[in-house]
Residue, then its C-alpha position, 0 to 999 in steps of 0.5 A: m927453265c925450273y924448280i927447286y926443293i931442299v933435301d938438307e941444309k946443303t943439298i938443294i934440288i933444282g928444277n927449272m925448265n922443261f925440255k922435250k923431244l927433238r925432230y932431229n936436232l936440239i930444240m928448247i926446255g928447262l928449266v927451270a925455273l930453275v933454279g930454277c933452276y929454276l933453272g931452266m935449260s936447252f931443249l930437244l923437241s919434236q915439232p908439230a905441224g905448222t910454223g906459228d908466228s916465227g917472225s922474220n926481222a930479229g937477230n939469230s945470235g942466241v944471246i939472252v940479255e939479262p934484265e938489270p934489277p932496280e936498286d929499290d925493287p918494289n917486289q922485294e920490299d924490306p920485311s916488316e921484321e928482321i930476317d936472319v939471312p945466311v951469309d954462307p953461300f950454300e946456306l943462302i942458296a938453300f934459304s932462298l930456294d926454300i922461299l921459292n918452293n915453300g912460299k905462298g907463290y910467285e911469278s916468273t918469266f924466262k928466256s932461253a936460247v940454244v945454239n946448235s951445230a950439227q956436224t954433217s958430211v956436207g959441213t956444219i949446219p947451225a940452228t938456233q932455237y928460242m923459247d920465251g915463257k912464264v911460270v907462276r905458282g899460286t892458288n886457283s878459285k877452289g883454293e887448290k895449289v897449282s902452277i901454270e907453265e907457258n912455253y913459246f917456241y920460235s926461231f928465225e931459221g930458213g933454208a935447210a935449218a928451218g925444218s930442225v927448229a920448233n915454232y909452237f906453244k906448249g903449256f902445262y897446268v899442274n894441280n898439286s892438290t889433285g895430282m892432275t896436269q893439263v897438257g896443251i900444244t898448239n900452233d895457234y899462238n903468238y910468241k911476241n904477245q904471248t897468247f895462245n888458242l887451244a880451240n884447235a890444239s893438236r893436244n889438249e888433255t888432262i892426265t896424271t902428273e905422274k904420267a906427265l912427268s914420265e912423258f915430259k921428264v921436267l915440269q917447270g912448276l915442279d921440282f927438277p932434280i939437280k943436287i947442289n952441295a959442296n960435293t957436286v958444285k964449286i963456287i966460282n963467283n961470290d959477289t957480296q959487294g952489291k948493296t941490294y943483291r948478292e950474286i953467286t955462281v956455281l959450276y957443276k964439278n962432274p956434269s956426267s954425274l947429273p941425275k939420270n932423269y935430267l939426261d933422259y929428257y933428251t933421249c926419251s923421244g928415241q931421236m937422240k942418244d949419247v948426251v954428254y954434258q961438258s959444262l953447267s953453271i948456275t948464277f943466282k941473284i939474291h936480295n940481301k935483306t929478304g933472301n928472295i931470288y931475283s933471277i937465275k941464269r943457267e949456262e950449259s954446253f953439251r954434245a949428243t947424237a941425232v938419230n936418223a935425221p932427215v937427209v943426213g942420217s945420224c950425226p953429232i950435235n954440239s949445243k950451247a944453251t942459255t936460260v935466264q929466269t926472273f922472279a917477282n912477287m916472291n912469297k906472295t898470294i897469287a890468284l890463278r885461273d882454273s885451267l890453261 
C-alpha cells in the first residue's frame, strides 16, 4: 500500500503498504501508502482459519483500474495564497510527500492485486490475491495523533489454489502520541462493504508500535523506507501537459538494493526465502497548484521460493503486483475514532 518522509531535499522515504506472512505462496501488503507509497505493495500472508466473504462472481484478472481525478477536484481546492510549487520532478515529489507526512491529516483508499505463479513439478499453478482498504491519519477524541489502517483480503480462487490465498480482515490503530498499536485480525468481515467485527477476532490486542513493526515490518500509517533520489531511481515519465495534475513515474535502478526491512517483510514468517526484485516503479499524480498528491501507483515484479508448501514442498514463485492508492482531504484536520 504506504507512507513517506523526507530525509533531505532529494531523498524521500516512502512507506505505503503493509505486507505479511504467507501460507506457502504470495498473498497481499504495502503499501503503502505509498507512496505510499504510500506506496503500498504485494503481500505474502499466512491465512487464518475460515474463508470470510470471498464472493464468486468477479473476474480474476489481477487488473487494478485507476480512478480518473476530476478536473476540478473539490478536495484539492486552490490555495488562498500563492504556493511556490517546485518544477524539478525530484523536488516536487519531496514537496508533495512532505505535505502527506507532516500535514494535518488525510484520507486514502487503496486497491492491490498480486498475480502469482508457482512453478511446481506438476506445472504452473496460478493464484491471484486481492486486497482493498483504507488508511487515514488525523487525531482522536483526546487530540492524539493516530492513524487507522484497514486491510480486506479476498480472492476468487478455487481448486488447488484456494488454499494459497487469504480471505480475512487485518487492521492497525497506530497511536503516535502513546507509541502503542492495536492489532485486529478476524474472519468476520465483508470486503464488499468494508465492514468488520472484532467480537470474535482471532487477534485483538494492543502492543507497542515498536513490537508491531518488528512483527509486521510495515505499517501503512507509518513510514515505509524506500529511498527516492537521483542515485536510486530514474525518471521514466514526467508529464507536465495536464492542466490540473502532473504525472511522474520513477523506476528503481537496482531493485536488489532495496532496504533490508522491506525485503524482510516477505521472509519474516519463515515460509519464504530468496526474495529477488526484478522491477519496481512508482507513479505520482500531483496537483499542479497545491502540490497535493492525488494518487500513487506502484507496480512490482519479483521472484521468491516458497518453503515447505503443502503437497508440492518448496517451489519457486513469480509475482507481479499492482497497488493504487488515492488520496483525499490532504492536509485537512480529520477526526478519527479511538480504536479499530
